Biopython code that builds the backbone (N, CA, C, O; Angstrom):
import numpy as np
from Bio.PDB.StructureBuilder import StructureBuilder

atoms = [
    (1, "MET", "N", (15.830, -48.778, -6.169)),
    (1, "MET", "CA", (15.712, -47.783, -5.111)),
    (1, "MET", "C", (15.694, -48.450, -3.748)),
    (1, "MET", "O", (15.131, -49.532, -3.583)),
    (2, "GLY", "N", (16.307, -47.805, -2.782)),
    (2, "GLY", "CA", (16.348, -48.334, -1.429)),
    (2, "GLY", "C", (15.073, -48.029, -0.658)),
    (2, "GLY", "O", (14.209, -47.272, -1.100)),
    (3, "ARG", "N", (14.994, -48.634, 0.481)),
    (3, "ARG", "CA", (13.830, -48.401, 1.339)),
    (3, "ARG", "C", (13.949, -47.047, 2.026)),
    (3, "ARG", "O", (15.050, -46.540, 2.242)),
    (4, "LYS", "N", (12.809, -46.476, 2.364)),
    (4, "LYS", "CA", (12.819, -45.194, 3.067)),
    (4, "LYS", "C", (13.331, -45.383, 4.485)),
    (4, "LYS", "O", (13.066, -46.400, 5.126)),
    (5, "GLN", "N", (14.064, -44.396, 4.961)),
    (5, "GLN", "CA", (14.560, -44.433, 6.329)),
    (5, "GLN", "C", (13.413, -44.159, 7.293)),
    (5, "GLN", "O", (12.439, -43.494, 6.939)),
    (6, "LEU", "N", (13.534, -44.671, 8.507)),
    (6, "LEU", "CA", (12.497, -44.450, 9.510)),
    (6, "LEU", "C", (12.542, -43.045, 10.088)),
    (6, "LEU", "O", (11.510, -42.498, 10.476)),
    (7, "ASN", "N", (13.731, -42.459, 10.147)),
    (7, "ASN", "CA", (13.901, -41.126, 10.712)),
    (7, "ASN", "C", (14.388, -40.155, 9.646)),
    (7, "ASN", "O", (15.026, -40.544, 8.669)),
    (8, "THR", "N", (14.074, -38.890, 9.857)),
    (8, "THR", "CA", (14.541, -37.847, 8.954)),
    (8, "THR", "C", (16.064, -37.743, 9.075)),
    (8, "THR", "O", (16.576, -37.587, 10.184)),
    (9, "PRO", "N", (16.790, -37.826, 7.972)),
    (9, "PRO", "CA", (18.255, -37.737, 8.044)),
    (9, "PRO", "C", (18.711, -36.361, 8.520)),
    (9, "PRO", "O", (18.075, -35.348, 8.230)),
    (10, "ARG", "N", (19.814, -36.340, 9.251)),
    (10, "ARG", "CA", (20.369, -35.075, 9.745)),
    (10, "ARG", "C", (20.691, -34.126, 8.597)),
    (10, "ARG", "O", (20.578, -32.909, 8.746)),
    (11, "SER", "N", (21.092, -34.674, 7.455)),
    (11, "SER", "CA", (21.420, -33.835, 6.303)),
    (11, "SER", "C", (20.191, -33.072, 5.811)),
    (11, "SER", "O", (20.307, -31.941, 5.338)),
    (12, "ARG", "N", (19.026, -33.683, 5.920)),
    (12, "ARG", "CA", (17.797, -33.003, 5.491)),
    (12, "ARG", "C", (17.404, -31.893, 6.465)),
    (12, "ARG", "O", (16.906, -30.845, 6.053)),
    (13, "ILE", "N", (17.629, -32.128, 7.753)),
    (13, "ILE", "CA", (17.371, -31.082, 8.752)),
    (13, "ILE", "C", (18.303, -29.902, 8.498)),
    (13, "ILE", "O", (17.870, -28.749, 8.490)),
    (14, "ARG", "N", (19.599, -30.199, 8.289)),
    (14, "ARG", "CA", (20.591, -29.152, 8.024)),
    (14, "ARG", "C", (20.214, -28.352, 6.774)),
    (14, "ARG", "O", (20.306, -27.125, 6.777)),
    (15, "ALA", "N", (19.792, -29.035, 5.713)),
    (15, "ALA", "CA", (19.423, -28.361, 4.463)),
    (15, "ALA", "C", (18.210, -27.455, 4.667)),
    (15, "ALA", "O", (18.155, -26.359, 4.109)),
    (16, "ALA", "N", (17.246, -27.904, 5.458)),
    (16, "ALA", "CA", (16.053, -27.087, 5.705)),
    (16, "ALA", "C", (16.407, -25.826, 6.488)),
    (16, "ALA", "O", (15.910, -24.743, 6.178)),
    (17, "ILE", "N", (17.259, -25.960, 7.497)),
    (17, "ILE", "CA", (17.683, -24.798, 8.280)),
    (17, "ILE", "C", (18.476, -23.836, 7.398)),
    (17, "ILE", "O", (18.299, -22.620, 7.476)),
    (18, "ARG", "N", (19.343, -24.387, 6.566)),
    (18, "ARG", "CA", (20.152, -23.556, 5.665)),
    (18, "ARG", "C", (19.271, -22.769, 4.701)),
    (18, "ARG", "O", (19.506, -21.580, 4.481)),
    (19, "GLN", "N", (18.274, -23.407, 4.131)),
    (19, "GLN", "CA", (17.372, -22.715, 3.206)),
    (19, "GLN", "C", (16.593, -21.617, 3.923)),
    (19, "GLN", "O", (16.393, -20.533, 3.376)),
    (20, "LEU", "N", (16.156, -21.899, 5.143)),
    (20, "LEU", "CA", (15.455, -20.880, 5.932)),
    (20, "LEU", "C", (16.367, -19.674, 6.143)),
    (20, "LEU", "O", (15.939, -18.534, 5.964)),
    (21, "TRP", "N", (17.615, -19.917, 6.520)),
    (21, "TRP", "CA", (18.561, -18.827, 6.769)),
    (21, "TRP", "C", (18.864, -18.054, 5.489)),
    (21, "TRP", "O", (18.875, -16.823, 5.501)),
    (22, "LEU", "N", (19.109, -18.764, 4.384)),
    (22, "LEU", "CA", (19.463, -18.090, 3.138)),
    (22, "LEU", "C", (18.345, -17.192, 2.624)),
    (22, "LEU", "O", (18.606, -16.207, 1.933)),
    (23, "ARG", "N", (17.110, -17.523, 2.955)),
    (23, "ARG", "CA", (15.960, -16.731, 2.495)),
    (23, "ARG", "C", (15.409, -15.795, 3.562)),
    (23, "ARG", "O", (14.369, -15.169, 3.354)),
    (24, "SER", "N", (16.085, -15.692, 4.693)),
    (24, "SER", "CA", (15.542, -14.921, 5.816)),
    (24, "SER", "C", (15.675, -13.412, 5.602)),
    (24, "SER", "O", (16.588, -12.938, 4.927)),
    (25, "ARG", "N", (14.764, -12.697, 6.182)),
    (25, "ARG", "CA", (14.792, -11.233, 6.136)),
    (25, "ARG", "C", (15.958, -10.690, 6.945)),
    (25, "ARG", "O", (16.532, -9.654, 6.608)),
    (26, "GLU", "N", (16.304, -11.399, 8.018)),
    (26, "GLU", "CA", (17.406, -10.963, 8.869)),
    (26, "GLU", "C", (18.734, -11.008, 8.117)),
    (26, "GLU", "O", (19.553, -10.097, 8.239)),
    (27, "ARG", "N", (18.944, -12.065, 7.342)),
    (27, "ARG", "CA", (20.167, -12.179, 6.548)),
    (27, "ARG", "C", (20.214, -11.074, 5.498)),
    (27, "ARG", "O", (21.242, -10.421, 5.318)),
    (28, "ALA", "N", (19.102, -10.872, 4.811)),
    (28, "ALA", "CA", (19.035, -9.826, 3.783)),
    (28, "ALA", "C", (19.280, -8.445, 4.393)),
    (28, "ALA", "O", (19.945, -7.604, 3.788)),
    (29, "ALA", "N", (18.739, -8.216, 5.593)),
    (29, "ALA", "CA", (18.913, -6.921, 6.250)),
    (29, "ALA", "C", (20.373, -6.685, 6.630)),
    (29, "ALA", "O", (20.867, -5.563, 6.521)),
    (30, "SER", "N", (21.067, -7.737, 7.077)),
    (30, "SER", "CA", (22.473, -7.556, 7.457)),
    (30, "SER", "C", (23.333, -7.244, 6.234)),
    (30, "SER", "O", (24.283, -6.466, 6.324)),
    (31, "ILE", "N", (23.007, -7.843, 5.103)),
    (31, "ILE", "CA", (23.746, -7.559, 3.861)),
    (31, "ILE", "C", (23.442, -6.139, 3.380)),
    (31, "ILE", "O", (24.340, -5.413, 2.953)),
    (32, "LYS", "N", (22.180, -5.760, 3.455)),
    (32, "LYS", "CA", (21.782, -4.413, 3.022)),
    (32, "LYS", "C", (22.423, -3.341, 3.917)),
    (32, "LYS", "O", (22.869, -2.300, 3.435)),
    (33, "LYS", "N", (22.458, -3.616, 5.224)),
    (33, "LYS", "CA", (23.044, -2.662, 6.175)),
    (33, "LYS", "C", (24.513, -2.394, 5.849)),
    (33, "LYS", "O", (25.006, -1.285, 6.058)),
    (34, "ALA", "N", (25.204, -3.401, 5.342)),
    (34, "ALA", "CA", (26.623, -3.251, 4.981)),
    (34, "ALA", "C", (26.786, -2.758, 3.550)),
    (34, "ALA", "O", (27.890, -2.799, 3.007)),
    (35, "ASP", "N", (25.704, -2.294, 2.932)),
    (35, "ASP", "CA", (25.728, -1.776, 1.556)),
    (35, "ASP", "C", (26.244, -2.838, 0.582)),
    (35, "ASP", "O", (26.949, -2.517, -0.375)),
    (36, "ARG", "N", (25.893, -4.096, 0.825)),
    (36, "ARG", "CA", (26.276, -5.230, -0.020)),
    (36, "ARG", "C", (27.787, -5.322, -0.212)),
    (36, "ARG", "O", (28.270, -5.705, -1.277)),
    (37, "ARG", "N", (28.530, -4.959, 0.853)),
    (37, "ARG", "CA", (29.990, -4.997, 0.809)),
    (37, "ARG", "C", (30.527, -5.854, 1.957)),
    (37, "ARG", "O", (29.900, -5.974, 3.009)),
    (38, "CYS", "N", (31.692, -6.440, 1.731)),
    (38, "CYS", "CA", (32.393, -7.173, 2.783)),
    (38, "CYS", "C", (32.858, -6.156, 3.822)),
    (38, "CYS", "O", (33.504, -5.169, 3.470)),
    (39, "VAL", "N", (32.540, -6.382, 5.085)),
    (39, "VAL", "CA", (32.927, -5.412, 6.115)),
    (39, "VAL", "C", (34.426, -5.469, 6.424)),
    (39, "VAL", "O", (34.951, -4.562, 7.069)),
    (40, "LYS", "N", (35.111, -6.504, 5.983)),
    (40, "LYS", "CA", (36.549, -6.613, 6.234)),
    (40, "LYS", "C", (37.373, -5.954, 5.130)),
    (40, "LYS", "O", (38.250, -5.142, 5.425)),
    (41, "CYS", "N", (37.109, -6.289, 3.850)),
    (41, "CYS", "CA", (37.939, -5.750, 2.758)),
    (41, "CYS", "C", (37.213, -4.733, 1.880)),
    (41, "CYS", "O", (37.851, -4.023, 1.102)),
    (42, "GLY", "N", (35.886, -4.655, 1.997)),
    (42, "GLY", "CA", (35.138, -3.661, 1.249)),
    (42, "GLY", "C", (34.702, -4.064, -0.145)),
    (42, "GLY", "O", (34.069, -3.265, -0.835)),
    (43, "VAL", "N", (35.017, -5.281, -0.587)),
    (43, "VAL", "CA", (34.607, -5.712, -1.921)),
    (43, "VAL", "C", (33.077, -5.769, -1.991)),
    (43, "VAL", "O", (32.419, -6.202, -1.045)),
    (44, "LYS", "N", (32.529, -5.332, -3.112)),
    (44, "LYS", "CA", (31.079, -5.274, -3.277)),
    (44, "LYS", "C", (30.566, -6.560, -3.927)),
    (44, "LYS", "O", (31.209, -7.112, -4.820)),
    (45, "ALA", "N", (29.416, -7.024, -3.476)),
    (45, "ALA", "CA", (28.792, -8.213, -4.050)),
    (45, "ALA", "C", (28.471, -7.948, -5.512)),
    (45, "ALA", "O", (28.065, -6.844, -5.878)),
    (46, "SER", "N", (28.655, -8.973, -6.350)),
    (46, "SER", "CA", (28.425, -8.807, -7.782)),
    (46, "SER", "C", (28.024, -10.134, -8.403)),
    (46, "SER", "O", (28.463, -11.201, -7.975)),
    (47, "VAL", "N", (27.177, -10.041, -9.426)),
    (47, "VAL", "CA", (26.825, -11.226, -10.212)),
    (47, "VAL", "C", (27.235, -11.024, -11.671)),
    (47, "VAL", "O", (26.826, -11.784, -12.548)),
    (48, "ALA", "N", (28.041, -9.999, -11.922)),
    (48, "ALA", "CA", (28.498, -9.709, -13.281)),
    (48, "ALA", "C", (29.325, -10.872, -13.817)),
    (48, "ALA", "O", (30.051, -11.535, -13.076)),
    (49, "LYS", "N", (29.201, -11.100, -15.108)),
    (49, "LYS", "CA", (29.924, -12.191, -15.745)),
    (49, "LYS", "C", (31.428, -12.032, -15.506)),
    (49, "LYS", "O", (31.984, -10.945, -15.668)),
    (50, "ASN", "N", (32.062, -13.118, -15.125)),
    (50, "ASN", "CA", (33.497, -13.179, -14.831)),
    (50, "ASN", "C", (33.913, -12.359, -13.607)),
    (50, "ASN", "O", (35.107, -12.259, -13.322)),
    (51, "LYS", "N", (32.968, -11.776, -12.884)),
    (51, "LYS", "CA", (33.291, -11.001, -11.682)),
    (51, "LYS", "C", (32.318, -11.322, -10.552)),
    (51, "LYS", "O", (31.888, -10.431, -9.820)),
    (52, "VAL", "N", (31.984, -12.578, -10.419)),
    (52, "VAL", "CA", (31.016, -12.984, -9.402)),
    (52, "VAL", "C", (31.658, -12.897, -8.024)),
    (52, "VAL", "O", (32.705, -13.495, -7.778)),
    (53, "VAL", "N", (31.025, -12.148, -7.131)),
    (53, "VAL", "CA", (31.440, -12.051, -5.730)),
    (53, "VAL", "C", (30.198, -12.268, -4.892)),
    (53, "VAL", "O", (29.258, -11.475, -4.945)),
    (54, "LYS", "N", (30.192, -13.339, -4.120)),
    (54, "LYS", "CA", (29.049, -13.626, -3.253)),
    (54, "LYS", "C", (29.410, -13.286, -1.817)),
    (54, "LYS", "O", (30.539, -13.502, -1.376)),
    (55, "LEU", "N", (28.441, -12.756, -1.100)),
    (55, "LEU", "CA", (28.651, -12.446, 0.311)),
    (55, "LEU", "C", (28.049, -13.546, 1.168)),
    (55, "LEU", "O", (26.989, -14.089, 0.854)),
    (56, "GLU", "N", (28.730, -13.862, 2.240)),
    (56, "GLU", "CA", (28.212, -14.771, 3.252)),
    (56, "GLU", "C", (28.056, -13.952, 4.519)),
    (56, "GLU", "O", (28.717, -12.928, 4.687)),
    (57, "VAL", "N", (27.182, -14.400, 5.411)),
    (57, "VAL", "CA", (26.973, -13.684, 6.658)),
    (57, "VAL", "C", (27.583, -14.504, 7.787)),
    (57, "VAL", "O", (27.203, -15.653, 8.013)),
    (58, "HIS", "N", (28.534, -13.897, 8.493)),
    (58, "HIS", "CA", (29.224, -14.567, 9.601)),
    (58, "HIS", "C", (28.433, -14.351, 10.891)),
    (58, "HIS", "O", (27.933, -13.255, 11.147)),
    (59, "HIS", "N", (28.326, -15.402, 11.694)),
    (59, "HIS", "CA", (27.627, -15.316, 12.981)),
    (59, "HIS", "C", (28.642, -15.158, 14.109)),
    (59, "HIS", "O", (29.650, -15.863, 14.155)),
    (60, "GLU", "N", (28.371, -14.253, 14.990)),
    (60, "GLU", "CA", (29.220, -14.059, 16.152)),
    (60, "GLU", "C", (28.343, -14.083, 17.387)),
    (60, "GLU", "O", (27.502, -13.192, 17.505)),
    (61, "PRO", "N", (28.454, -14.988, 18.288)),
    (61, "PRO", "CA", (29.414, -16.089, 18.314)),
    (61, "PRO", "C", (29.038, -17.167, 17.296)),
    (61, "PRO", "O", (27.913, -17.223, 16.798)),
    (62, "GLN", "N", (30.014, -18.009, 17.010)),
    (62, "GLN", "CA", (29.813, -19.063, 16.022)),
    (62, "GLN", "C", (28.665, -19.981, 16.440)),
    (62, "GLN", "O", (28.467, -20.241, 17.627)),
    (63, "ILE", "N", (27.923, -20.460, 15.468)),
    (63, "ILE", "CA", (26.744, -21.279, 15.739)),
    (63, "ILE", "C", (27.120, -22.751, 15.857)),
    (63, "ILE", "O", (27.912, -23.270, 15.070)),
    (64, "ASP", "N", (26.542, -23.409, 16.845)),
    (64, "ASP", "CA", (26.726, -24.846, 17.040)),
    (64, "ASP", "C", (25.645, -25.565, 16.239)),
    (64, "ASP", "O", (24.612, -25.942, 16.792)),
    (65, "TRP", "N", (25.879, -25.757, 14.936)),
    (65, "TRP", "CA", (24.868, -26.351, 14.063)),
    (65, "TRP", "C", (24.487, -27.757, 14.509)),
    (65, "TRP", "O", (23.312, -28.123, 14.471)),
    (66, "ASP", "N", (25.475, -28.549, 14.934)),
    (66, "ASP", "CA", (25.166, -29.912, 15.370)),
    (66, "ASP", "C", (24.254, -29.898, 16.588)),
    (66, "ASP", "O", (23.356, -30.731, 16.705)),
    (67, "GLY", "N", (24.483, -28.946, 17.502)),
    (67, "GLY", "CA", (23.623, -28.820, 18.685)),
    (67, "GLY", "C", (22.196, -28.448, 18.310)),
    (67, "GLY", "O", (21.243, -28.959, 18.898)),
    (68, "ILE", "N", (22.049, -27.559, 17.332)),
    (68, "ILE", "CA", (20.718, -27.156, 16.875)),
    (68, "ILE", "C", (20.006, -28.330, 16.216)),
    (68, "ILE", "O", (18.824, -28.567, 16.463)),
    (69, "ILE", "N", (20.730, -29.062, 15.379)),
    (69, "ILE", "CA", (20.141, -30.228, 14.707)),
    (69, "ILE", "C", (19.742, -31.279, 15.729)),
    (69, "ILE", "O", (18.672, -31.877, 15.618)),
    (70, "ASP", "N", (20.603, -31.512, 16.737)),
    (70, "ASP", "CA", (20.265, -32.457, 17.807)),
    (70, "ASP", "C", (18.992, -32.034, 18.523)),
    (70, "ASP", "O", (18.123, -32.863, 18.795)),
    (71, "LEU", "N", (18.880, -30.747, 18.827)),
    (71, "LEU", "CA", (17.708, -30.230, 19.536)),
    (71, "LEU", "C", (16.431, -30.415, 18.713)),
    (71, "LEU", "O", (15.406, -30.840, 19.245)),
    (72, "ILE", "N", (16.491, -30.099, 17.425)),
    (72, "ILE", "CA", (15.327, -30.275, 16.554)),
    (72, "ILE", "C", (14.938, -31.744, 16.481)),
    (72, "ILE", "O", (13.761, -32.087, 16.591)),
    (73, "ALA", "N", (15.925, -32.607, 16.297)),
    (73, "ALA", "CA", (15.636, -34.038, 16.207)),
    (73, "ALA", "C", (15.024, -34.538, 17.509)),
    (73, "ALA", "O", (14.025, -35.258, 17.494)),
    (74, "GLU", "N", (15.619, -34.159, 18.630)),
    (74, "GLU", "CA", (15.179, -34.651, 19.940)),
    (74, "GLU", "C", (13.824, -34.080, 20.357)),
    (74, "GLU", "O", (12.946, -34.829, 20.785)),
    (75, "ARG", "N", (13.646, -32.765, 20.237)),
    (75, "ARG", "CA", (12.453, -32.105, 20.781)),
    (75, "ARG", "C", (11.270, -32.071, 19.825)),
    (75, "ARG", "O", (10.125, -31.966, 20.263)),
    (76, "ILE", "N", (11.532, -32.160, 18.518)),
    (76, "ILE", "CA", (10.431, -32.066, 17.561)),
    (76, "ILE", "C", (10.181, -33.385, 16.846)),
    (76, "ILE", "O", (9.050, -33.869, 16.815)),
    (77, "LEU", "N", (11.220, -33.965, 16.275)),
    (77, "LEU", "CA", (11.026, -35.130, 15.414)),
    (77, "LEU", "C", (10.951, -36.445, 16.173)),
    (77, "LEU", "O", (10.180, -37.326, 15.795)),
    (78, "GLU", "N", (11.737, -36.597, 17.239)),
    (78, "GLU", "CA", (11.775, -37.868, 17.950)),
    (78, "GLU", "C", (10.933, -37.887, 19.212)),
    (78, "GLU", "O", (10.787, -38.941, 19.831)),
    (79, "ALA", "N", (10.378, -36.760, 19.607)),
    (79, "ALA", "CA", (9.541, -36.693, 20.806)),
    (79, "ALA", "C", (8.273, -37.507, 20.582)),
    (79, "ALA", "O", (7.827, -37.661, 19.445)),
    (80, "PRO", "N", (7.682, -38.036, 21.672)),
    (80, "PRO", "CA", (6.433, -38.787, 21.500)),
    (80, "PRO", "C", (5.386, -37.935, 20.776)),
    (80, "PRO", "O", (5.166, -36.772, 21.114)),
    (81, "GLN", "N", (4.761, -38.531, 19.790)),
    (81, "GLN", "CA", (3.782, -37.822, 18.978)),
    (81, "GLN", "C", (2.516, -38.655, 18.852)),
    (81, "GLN", "O", (2.568, -39.885, 18.827)),
    (82, "PHE", "N", (1.397, -37.984, 18.774)),
    (82, "PHE", "CA", (0.135, -38.673, 18.511)),
    (82, "PHE", "C", (-0.809, -37.700, 17.823)),
    (82, "PHE", "O", (-0.833, -36.514, 18.152)),
    (83, "PRO", "N", (-1.579, -38.196, 16.876)),
    (83, "PRO", "CA", (-2.460, -37.303, 16.111)),
    (83, "PRO", "C", (-3.705, -36.914, 16.899)),
    (83, "PRO", "O", (-4.302, -37.737, 17.594)),
    (84, "LEU", "N", (-4.082, -35.651, 16.777)),
    (84, "LEU", "CA", (-5.304, -35.120, 17.369)),
    (84, "LEU", "C", (-6.013, -34.257, 16.339)),
    (84, "LEU", "O", (-5.378, -33.648, 15.478)),
    (85, "CYS", "N", (-7.334, -34.210, 16.437)),
    (85, "CYS", "CA", (-8.054, -33.279, 15.564)),
    (85, "CYS", "C", (-7.754, -31.859, 16.043)),
    (85, "CYS", "O", (-7.246, -31.670, 17.148)),
    (86, "LYS", "N", (-8.059, -30.887, 15.235)),
    (86, "LYS", "CA", (-7.735, -29.495, 15.550)),
    (86, "LYS", "C", (-8.388, -29.057, 16.867)),
    (86, "LYS", "O", (-7.764, -28.365, 17.672)),
    (87, "LYS", "N", (-9.622, -29.455, 17.076)),
    (87, "LYS", "CA", (-10.364, -29.077, 18.289)),
    (87, "LYS", "C", (-9.699, -29.660, 19.539)),
    (87, "LYS", "O", (-9.469, -28.944, 20.513)),
    (88, "CYS", "N", (-9.396, -30.948, 19.507)),
    (88, "CYS", "CA", (-8.773, -31.603, 20.662)),
    (88, "CYS", "C", (-7.367, -31.076, 20.909)),
    (88, "CYS", "O", (-6.954, -30.939, 22.061)),
    (89, "HIS", "N", (-6.635, -30.783, 19.857)),
    (89, "HIS", "CA", (-5.293, -30.247, 20.002)),
    (89, "HIS", "C", (-5.334, -28.906, 20.706)),
    (89, "HIS", "O", (-4.506, -28.626, 21.572)),
    (90, "LYS", "N", (-6.302, -28.076, 20.331)),
    (90, "LYS", "CA", (-6.450, -26.777, 20.969)),
    (90, "LYS", "C", (-6.795, -26.940, 22.444)),
    (90, "LYS", "O", (-6.281, -26.204, 23.287)),
    (91, "GLU", "N", (-7.665, -27.903, 22.763)),
    (91, "GLU", "CA", (-8.051, -28.162, 24.160)),
    (91, "GLU", "C", (-6.842, -28.601, 24.986)),
    (91, "GLU", "O", (-6.679, -28.159, 26.123)),
    (92, "VAL", "N", (-6.002, -29.457, 24.430)),
    (92, "VAL", "CA", (-4.824, -29.937, 25.141)),
    (92, "VAL", "C", (-3.905, -28.777, 25.485)),
    (92, "VAL", "O", (-3.366, -28.728, 26.590)),
    (93, "HIS", "N", (-3.716, -27.851, 24.570)),
    (93, "HIS", "CA", (-2.827, -26.711, 24.818)),
    (93, "HIS", "C", (-3.440, -25.668, 25.731)),
    (93, "HIS", "O", (-2.708, -24.909, 26.366)),
    (94, "ASN", "N", (-4.744, -25.609, 25.817)),
    (94, "ASN", "CA", (-5.404, -24.618, 26.653)),
    (94, "ASN", "C", (-5.548, -25.062, 28.106)),
    (94, "ASN", "O", (-5.937, -24.256, 28.951)),
    (95, "LYS", "N", (-5.243, -26.329, 28.423)),
    (95, "LYS", "CA", (-5.367, -26.811, 29.804)),
    (95, "LYS", "C", (-4.215, -26.392, 30.640)),
    (95, "LYS", "O", (-4.164, -26.714, 31.827)),
]
sb = StructureBuilder()
sb.init_structure("model")
sb.init_model(0)
sb.init_chain("A")
sb.init_seg("    ")
for serial, (resi, resn, name, xyz) in enumerate(atoms, 1):
    if name == "N":
        sb.init_residue(resn, " ", resi, " ")
    sb.init_atom(name, np.array(xyz, "f"), 0.0, 1.0, " ", f" {name:<3s}", serial, name[0])
structure = sb.get_structure()
């Protein structure tokens, strides 16, 4: 086994965002609003054997995934960090 990387890989950030989106209420609501049908051709989503049709949700305007990943890496993961107890952390944010 190789050594652990010092930074979180971009692929792991992308996978976490993807899982959040796939399980989101907003995504489910957009599919439900369209009656589980493709808004372009009308085909209905199905998991029936030999007739699997999966729906994807298109974003308009298109999402800049690399920009989002860069922002998360820069502002959350790579920003200066230091541990504080819960009390001190609350004090820092309340000033």
